[in-house]
C-alpha positions as CSV (number, residue, x, y, z in Angstrom):
1,M,0.2,-0.4,0.0
2,H,2.6,2.3,1.0
3,I,4.9,1.8,-2.0
4,T,1.6,2.0,-4.5
5,S,0.3,5.6,-2.6
6,T,4.2,6.8,-3.4
7,L,4.2,5.9,-6.9
8,T,1.1,7.3,-7.6
9,L,2.4,10.6,-6.1
10,M,5.3,10.4,-8.1
11,A,3.4,10.0,-11.4
12,A,0.9,12.8,-10.4
13,A,4.2,14.9,-9.6
14,L,5.9,14.2,-13.0
15,A,2.4,14.8,-14.8
16,L,2.4,18.1,-13.7
17,A,5.7,18.8,-14.4
18,G,4.9,18.1,-18.0
19,C,1.9,20.5,-18.0
20,V,3.7,23.6,-16.7
21,S,6.7,22.5,-18.8
22,A,8.5,25.0,-20.9
23,P,11.2,25.0,-23.8
24,Q,14.7,25.7,-22.6
25,Q,17.7,26.6,-24.7
26,R,21.5,26.3,-23.7
27,F,23.2,29.4,-25.3
28,A,26.9,28.6,-24.3
29,P,28.8,25.5,-22.7
30,N,28.5,25.2,-19.3
31,E,26.0,27.6,-19.0
32,A,22.0,26.8,-17.6
33,P,19.7,26.6,-19.8
34,V,17.4,29.7,-20.4
35,V,13.2,29.2,-20.7
36,L,12.2,30.3,-24.1
37,G,8.7,32.7,-24.1
38,P,6.7,33.5,-27.1
39,A,8.2,36.0,-29.4
40,V,7.3,39.5,-29.4
41,R,4.7,40.9,-31.0
42,D,2.5,44.3,-31.9
43,N,0.9,45.5,-28.6
44,V,-2.9,45.5,-30.0
45,T,-5.8,46.2,-27.8
46,P,-9.7,46.6,-28.5
47,M,-9.5,50.1,-29.6
48,E,-7.3,49.0,-32.9
49,P,-10.3,49.0,-35.3
50,V,-11.7,52.2,-34.0
51,L,-8.0,54.0,-34.1
52,A,-7.7,52.5,-37.9
53,C,-11.0,53.9,-38.5
54,F,-10.5,57.3,-37.0
55,A,-7.5,57.7,-38.6
56,D,-9.4,57.2,-42.1
57,H,-11.6,59.3,-41.5
58,V,-9.6,62.5,-40.1
59,A,-7.3,61.4,-43.5
60,S,-10.4,61.6,-45.8
61,T,-10.9,65.3,-44.9
62,R,-7.4,66.1,-47.1
63,R,-6.8,68.8,-44.5
64,P,-3.0,69.3,-43.0
65,P,-2.5,67.2,-39.4
66,V,-3.2,69.0,-36.2
67,V,0.0,68.8,-34.4
68,I,-0.5,67.3,-30.7
69,G,1.9,67.4,-27.9
70,V,1.4,65.3,-24.7
71,G,2.3,66.6,-21.9
72,D,2.4,64.1,-18.2
73,V,-0.3,61.9,-17.9
74,K,0.1,60.9,-13.9
75,D,-0.7,57.8,-12.0
76,Y,-3.0,59.8,-9.3
77,T,-4.4,56.6,-7.4
78,G,-2.0,56.1,-5.0
79,K,-2.3,52.5,-4.9
80,Y,1.2,50.9,-3.8
81,S,2.3,47.9,-2.4
82,I,5.3,46.6,-0.8
83,N,5.8,43.5,-2.7
84,E,4.8,44.5,-5.5
85,G,5.3,48.5,-6.2
86,N,3.2,50.6,-8.1
87,A,-0.4,49.1,-9.3
88,I,-1.1,51.1,-11.8
89,T,1.6,51.9,-14.9
90,Q,3.4,54.9,-14.4
91,G,3.6,55.2,-18.3
92,G,0.3,57.0,-19.1
93,A,1.8,59.6,-21.4
94,L,3.8,56.9,-23.0
95,M,0.9,55.1,-23.7
96,V,-1.0,58.3,-24.9
97,Y,1.9,58.9,-27.5
98,S,1.4,55.5,-28.3
99,A,-2.3,55.8,-29.0
100,L,-1.6,59.0,-31.2
101,G,1.0,56.9,-33.0
102,K,-1.4,54.3,-34.0
103,L,-3.6,57.2,-35.6
104,G,-0.8,57.0,-38.7
105,G,0.1,60.0,-39.5
106,A,-3.3,61.4,-40.0
107,V,-2.3,63.3,-36.7
108,S,1.1,65.1,-36.1
109,I,2.9,64.3,-33.2
110,A,5.4,67.0,-31.5
111,E,8.0,65.2,-28.8
112,R,7.3,67.8,-25.4
113,F,7.3,64.9,-22.7
114,D,10.7,64.9,-22.8
115,P,13.3,67.1,-25.2
116,V,16.4,67.0,-23.3
117,I,18.3,65.3,-26.2
118,A,17.2,68.1,-28.1
119,E,17.6,71.2,-26.0
120,R,21.2,70.2,-25.6
121,E,21.8,69.8,-29.2
122,L,20.4,73.4,-29.5
123,A,22.8,74.5,-27.0
124,Y,25.7,73.0,-28.6
125,A,24.8,74.5,-31.7
126,D,24.0,78.1,-30.1
127,R,28.4,77.6,-28.7
128,R,29.2,76.5,-32.5
129,Q,30.1,72.7,-31.1
130,L,27.5,71.1,-33.1
131,G,28.6,69.6,-36.2
132,D,27.7,66.7,-39.1
133,G,31.7,66.6,-40.5
134,R,30.9,68.3,-43.9
135,N,31.8,71.9,-44.0
136,H,29.4,74.8,-44.5
137,Q,30.0,78.1,-45.8
138,L,28.4,81.5,-44.5
139,A,28.1,84.3,-45.8
140,G,30.4,87.2,-44.3
141,P,31.2,91.1,-44.6
142,N,34.3,89.5,-46.4
143,G,32.9,87.0,-48.5
144,G,31.8,83.1,-47.8
145,Q,33.6,81.6,-45.0
146,A,33.9,77.6,-44.6
147,V,33.2,76.6,-41.1
148,P,33.0,73.1,-39.8
149,W,30.1,73.6,-37.0
150,L,26.6,73.4,-38.0
151,P,24.7,76.7,-38.7
152,Y,21.7,77.5,-36.5
153,F,19.0,80.0,-37.8
154,G,16.4,79.1,-35.9
155,G,12.7,78.5,-36.3
156,T,13.4,74.6,-37.3
157,I,11.1,73.5,-34.2
158,N,7.3,72.9,-35.2
159,K,4.9,74.4,-33.4
160,S,2.1,72.2,-31.9
161,D,-1.7,73.3,-32.3
162,Y,-2.6,71.0,-28.7
163,F,-1.7,69.3,-26.2
164,I,-2.7,66.4,-24.2
165,V,-2.8,66.1,-20.3
166,G,-4.4,64.3,-17.5
167,G,-4.0,60.7,-15.5
168,I,-5.5,57.5,-14.3
169,T,-7.5,58.9,-11.1
170,E,-9.3,56.0,-10.0
171,L,-8.0,52.0,-8.7
172,N,-11.4,50.7,-7.3
173,Y,-10.7,46.9,-5.8
174,N,-13.2,44.4,-5.8
175,I,-16.3,46.5,-6.3
176,N,-18.3,42.8,-7.0
177,S,-17.3,39.6,-6.3
178,G,-19.5,36.3,-5.5
179,G,-19.0,32.4,-5.9
180,V,-19.2,29.5,-3.9
181,E,-17.2,26.8,-1.6
182,F,-18.2,23.7,-0.8
183,G,-16.2,20.7,1.8
184,V,-16.8,17.2,2.9
185,N,-14.2,15.8,5.5
186,Q,-11.9,17.8,4.2
187,V,-12.4,17.2,1.0
188,G,-13.6,21.2,-0.9
189,V,-14.6,23.0,-4.2
190,K,-14.6,26.5,-4.5
191,A,-15.2,29.0,-7.6
192,R,-15.8,33.0,-7.5
193,T,-15.6,35.8,-9.5
194,F,-14.6,39.2,-8.6
195,S,-14.1,42.8,-10.4
196,Q,-12.2,45.7,-10.3
197,S,-12.0,49.3,-12.3
198,V,-9.8,52.1,-13.1
199,G,-10.8,55.6,-14.4
200,V,-9.1,58.0,-16.4
201,D,-9.3,61.9,-16.8
202,L,-7.8,63.6,-20.0
203,R,-8.2,67.1,-21.0
204,I,-7.2,68.6,-24.3
205,V,-5.6,72.2,-24.3
206,D,-5.1,74.9,-27.1
207,T,-1.3,75.5,-27.2
208,K,-1.8,78.9,-27.8
209,T,-4.6,80.2,-25.8
210,L,-4.0,77.4,-22.9
211,M,-8.2,77.0,-23.3
212,V,-9.4,73.4,-22.1
213,V,-10.8,72.3,-25.6
214,R,-12.7,69.2,-24.1
215,T,-12.4,66.9,-21.2
216,V,-12.9,62.9,-21.3
217,S,-13.6,61.0,-18.0
218,L,-13.5,57.2,-18.9
219,T,-13.6,54.0,-16.7
220,K,-13.0,50.3,-17.6
221,Q,-14.4,47.1,-15.5
222,F,-12.0,44.3,-15.1
223,N,-13.6,40.8,-14.3
224,G,-11.4,38.0,-13.1
225,Y,-12.4,34.4,-11.6
226,E,-10.8,31.8,-9.3
227,V,-11.8,27.8,-9.1
228,G,-10.4,25.3,-7.1
229,L,-10.1,21.7,-5.5
230,N,-8.6,20.8,-1.5
231,V,-8.2,17.7,-0.5
232,F,-6.6,17.7,3.3
233,R,-7.1,14.2,5.3
234,F,-5.9,11.2,6.1
235,F,-5.3,7.9,3.8
236,G,-4.8,5.1,6.0
237,S,-1.7,6.7,8.3
238,K,-0.8,9.0,5.7
239,L,-1.5,12.9,5.4
240,Y,-2.8,14.2,2.0
241,D,-2.8,17.8,1.2
242,V,-3.5,18.3,-2.2
243,D,-4.6,21.8,-4.1
244,I,-5.4,21.9,-8.0
245,G,-6.7,25.2,-9.2
246,A,-7.1,28.3,-11.7
247,K,-6.7,32.1,-11.5
248,G,-7.4,34.8,-14.1
249,Q,-8.3,38.2,-14.7
250,E,-8.4,40.9,-17.5
251,P,-4.7,42.4,-17.8
252,V,-5.1,45.7,-15.8
253,Q,-2.3,47.6,-17.4
254,M,-3.6,46.7,-21.0
255,G,-6.9,47.9,-19.6
256,V,-5.3,51.4,-18.8
257,R,-3.8,51.4,-22.4
258,A,-7.8,51.1,-23.9
259,A,-8.8,53.9,-22.0
260,L,-6.6,56.0,-22.9
261,E,-6.7,55.1,-26.4
262,E,-10.7,55.6,-26.1
263,G,-9.6,59.2,-24.7
264,V,-7.3,60.0,-27.3
265,V,-9.9,59.4,-29.6
266,R,-12.5,61.2,-28.3
267,L,-10.1,64.7,-27.8
268,M,-9.0,64.3,-31.4
269,A,-12.4,64.3,-32.7
270,A,-12.9,67.6,-30.6
271,V,-9.6,69.5,-32.3
272,T,-10.6,67.6,-36.2
273,Q,-14.1,68.2,-36.3
274,V,-14.3,64.4,-37.3
275,D,-17.0,62.2,-35.4
276,H,-15.4,59.8,-33.7
277,R,-19.1,58.0,-32.8
278,P,-19.4,55.6,-36.2
279,C,-16.1,54.2,-35.1
280,M,-16.6,53.3,-32.0
281,T,-19.0,50.5,-32.7
282,L,-16.1,48.7,-34.0
283,R,-14.7,48.0,-30.6
284,P,-15.2,44.4,-29.7
285,G,-17.2,43.5,-26.6
286,G,-19.7,40.5,-24.9
287,G,-16.9,38.3,-25.2
288,E,-15.5,39.1,-28.9
289,Q,-12.1,37.9,-29.6
290,I,-9.2,41.1,-30.2
291,P,-8.4,41.4,-33.5
292,L,-4.4,40.5,-33.6
293,V,-3.9,43.1,-36.5
294,P,-2.1,46.4,-35.6
295,A,-3.8,50.0,-36.6
296,A,-1.5,50.8,-39.3
297,E,-2.5,47.6,-41.1
298,L,-6.4,48.1,-40.9
299,R,-5.9,52.0,-42.5
300,K,-7.7,52.1,-45.9
301,V,-7.3,55.7,-46.6
302,D,-4.0,57.4,-47.1
303,N,-3.0,60.4,-46.0
304,P,-3.2,64.0,-47.4
305,V,-0.1,64.3,-49.6
306,D,1.8,67.5,-50.4
307,A,2.8,67.8,-54.0
308,S,5.8,70.5,-52.5
309,M,7.4,67.2,-50.7
310,G,7.3,65.3,-54.2
311,G,3.8,63.1,-53.5
312,A,4.6,62.3,-49.9
313,A,2.1,61.9,-47.4
314,I,2.0,65.0,-44.9
315,A,3.9,64.1,-41.1
316,S,4.0,67.7,-40.1
317,P,3.7,71.0,-41.0
318,V,5.8,72.9,-43.3
319,A,6.5,76.5,-43.0
320,Q,6.8,78.1,-46.7
321,G,7.3,82.0,-47.1
322,G,7.3,82.0,-43.1
323,V,4.1,81.1,-42.9
324,A,3.1,77.1,-41.9
325,V,1.0,75.7,-44.1
326,N,-1.9,75.0,-41.6
327,A,-1.1,78.9,-40.1
328,A,-5.3,79.3,-40.3
329,G,-5.3,77.6,-37.2
330,Q,-7.2,74.3,-35.9
331,G,-10.6,75.4,-34.5
332,G,-9.0,78.5,-33.1
333,S,-10.0,82.1,-33.3
334,R,-8.0,84.3,-35.9
335,L,-8.3,87.7,-38.1
336,T,-9.5,87.7,-41.6
337,G,-8.9,91.1,-43.1
338,N,-10.8,93.7,-40.2
339,A,-13.5,91.1,-39.7
340,T,-12.6,88.9,-36.3
341,Q,-13.0,84.9,-36.9
342,V,-15.4,83.1,-34.1
343,S,-15.6,79.4,-34.8
344,F,-18.2,76.9,-34.1
345,D,-17.5,72.9,-33.4
346,F,-18.8,70.5,-36.3
347,G,-22.6,71.0,-35.9
348,A,-22.7,72.7,-32.9
349,T,-24.5,75.8,-31.6
350,A,-22.4,76.7,-28.2
351,L,-19.4,78.5,-28.2
352,G,-16.3,76.6,-27.1
353,G,-13.7,78.4,-24.9
354,S,-11.5,79.9,-27.6
355,S,-14.4,81.4,-29.1
356,L,-15.9,82.6,-25.4
357,A,-12.2,84.1,-25.2
358,Q,-12.7,86.1,-28.3
359,I,-15.7,87.1,-27.4
360,D,-14.7,89.0,-24.8
361,Q,-12.2,90.6,-27.1
362,I,-15.1,91.4,-29.4
363,A,-17.4,93.3,-26.7
364,G,-14.4,95.3,-25.0
365,A,-13.8,96.7,-28.9
366,A,-17.3,97.5,-29.9
367,K,-17.4,99.8,-26.6
368,K,-14.7,102.0,-28.6
369,G,-16.0,101.6,-31.9
370,T,-17.7,99.2,-35.0
371,T,-16.3,96.1,-35.2
372,D,-17.0,93.1,-37.7
373,I,-17.1,89.3,-36.8
374,V,-17.2,86.5,-39.5
375,L,-18.9,83.4,-38.2
376,V,-16.8,80.3,-39.5
377,A,-17.5,76.7,-39.2
378,R,-16.0,73.5,-40.3
379,D,-15.9,72.8,-44.3
380,T,-17.0,69.1,-44.1
381,E,-20.4,70.6,-42.9
382,N,-22.7,70.1,-45.8
383,W,-26.3,70.1,-44.6
384,D,-29.7,70.4,-46.6
385,A,-31.0,73.9,-46.7
386,R,-33.1,73.9,-43.7
387,K,-30.5,72.4,-41.5
388,R,-28.6,74.9,-42.1
389,D,-30.7,78.1,-41.6
390,E,-31.7,76.7,-38.2
391,L,-28.0,76.0,-37.1
392,T,-27.2,79.9,-38.7
393,D,-30.1,80.8,-36.6
394,Q,-28.6,79.4,-33.6
395,R,-25.4,80.2,-33.6
396,I,-26.2,83.9,-34.4
397,A,-28.4,83.4,-31.1
398,A,-25.4,82.5,-29.7
399,V,-23.0,84.9,-30.3
400,T,-25.7,87.6,-29.7
401,S,-26.6,86.4,-26.6
402,A,-22.8,86.0,-25.1
403,L,-22.4,89.4,-26.5
404,A,-25.5,90.8,-24.1
405,N,-24.0,89.0,-21.4
406,R,-20.8,91.3,-22.0
407,G,-22.9,94.5,-22.0
408,V,-23.4,94.6,-26.1
409,A,-27.0,95.5,-26.5
410,P,-28.7,93.3,-29.3
411,G,-29.7,96.0,-31.0
412,A,-26.5,97.2,-31.5
413,I,-25.7,93.6,-33.4
414,T,-27.0,93.5,-37.6
415,V,-26.5,90.3,-39.9
416,T,-24.7,91.8,-42.6
417,W,-24.6,88.5,-44.6
418,R,-25.6,85.0,-44.4
419,P,-26.2,82.7,-47.2
420,D,-29.5,82.5,-49.2
421,A,-31.9,79.7,-48.8
422,A,-31.1,78.5,-52.7
423,D,-27.5,79.0,-52.1
424,T,-25.7,75.5,-51.6
425,S,-22.1,76.1,-52.1
426,I,-19.2,76.4,-49.8
427,H,-17.6,79.8,-49.0
428,R,-14.5,78.9,-47.7
429,D,-12.4,81.2,-45.5
430,G,-8.8,79.5,-44.9
431,P,-7.9,75.7,-44.8
432,G,-10.4,74.0,-43.4
433,L,-13.2,76.1,-42.7
434,Q,-16.2,78.0,-44.6
435,E,-18.2,81.1,-43.4
436,I,-21.7,80.8,-42.4
437,A,-22.6,84.5,-41.5
438,K,-21.3,88.1,-40.8
439,L,-22.3,90.6,-38.1
440,R,-21.4,93.8,-37.2
441,V,-21.0,95.4,-33.5
442,G,-21.3,98.5,-32.6
443,S,-23.6,100.8,-35.2
444,P,-26.5,99.5,-37.4
445,V,-25.7,99.0,-40.8
446,V,-27.8,102.0,-43.5
447,S,-30.0,100.3,-45.3
448,G,-28.4,99.6,-48.5
449,A,-24.9,99.6,-46.9
450,V,-25.3,95.6,-46.5
451,D,-21.5,93.9,-47.4
452,A,-21.0,92.6,-50.6
453,P,-20.3,88.6,-50.6
454,T,-16.8,89.0,-50.3
455,E,-14.6,86.4,-52.8
456,G,-15.6,83.1,-51.8
457,A,-18.9,84.7,-49.8
458,G,-21.1,85.1,-52.7
459,K,-23.8,83.2,-54.2
460,G,-22.3,81.4,-57.3
461,D,-18.6,81.3,-56.3
């Protein structure tokens, strides 16, 4: 009996060892063999199809990419274990950068998180210590001069349009659990499930005005399970203690990455004026398998092409004649002639943060004299006549109300131009924008003195 039990236990141990064995390889003589695991792969998440879809929609607008920087995206949960360290990744900013990279050039990425090397090289260039192994010709009062150091004329670093900051703000343990455990005569079985969640909060900020354009707050829940069989009893004079079981849980850090990726898509939708909601239906759910193909390989639409770059896809703004190709801005306000431009988001009737700041300036200028305003929206808006007129009415009312709240009487605001009901043309005003109405603030327009439509703003253009 004793020999039989011992042999049985040895057979069970060998069987278990076979179940958990892993391939090994000895790299050099007299070295211990090294366990080999799976090969490196693309770090895919459930958001891959969404990122590819959204990047295609942004590229199809054919507009120059907006330039995005990333600030600090910290772990604000404060959860820490002496044995395991931080419970949440400390690399949130790096995940946001990777999410922007998965958009595959549909947006341009500016390095703002760790520019130390670039700043050092700029310092070397300033001290005339930086070279590239060649001589460079410099003009001088006594003719040209060949120097071994790399000249720097300034302006080589592209500005960003917006930047993303935020943090991981929640980690809730065991928000829900359940299960069963049953035992008889020191023989028991158990099974349980448990859940926890994380939350992330992000915002995208206009670099020029430091106005927050959009915020998002997202949460992700994780599920786990545990099953087991335990035997702890005497068989004859021998005590046996056997535990068999399994335990599994969704990877927490992968869930954090997916939440940050969804936050990036929503924030980018706000500044590119591209609706992200149709793409969100591509997220796997309800037990569906995560696609193993990275977003870059799921793309179907090429990025905009710049003829001046030999047909290359645009990866970043290019300065031409001292003016960047995207100088019109992306959703910000600027001056068109003597008129102040006030922009609306795609299909929106409420003024955004940067537009409200512009309204403050208009109200101040109106107290000193007459001010002209041009209301603009994205040129991707192409509504039917009825929908367009309703939106125009609501947008004019929004500007009038905002100015009234700042002391400008509604009677001092006059509509000088708006598209005719039968006019279906797009009246463009700069890259990616169209004019939707013109207002004059400060003094009523004399009958017959309504502005003639400017170029691109009249019927039949």
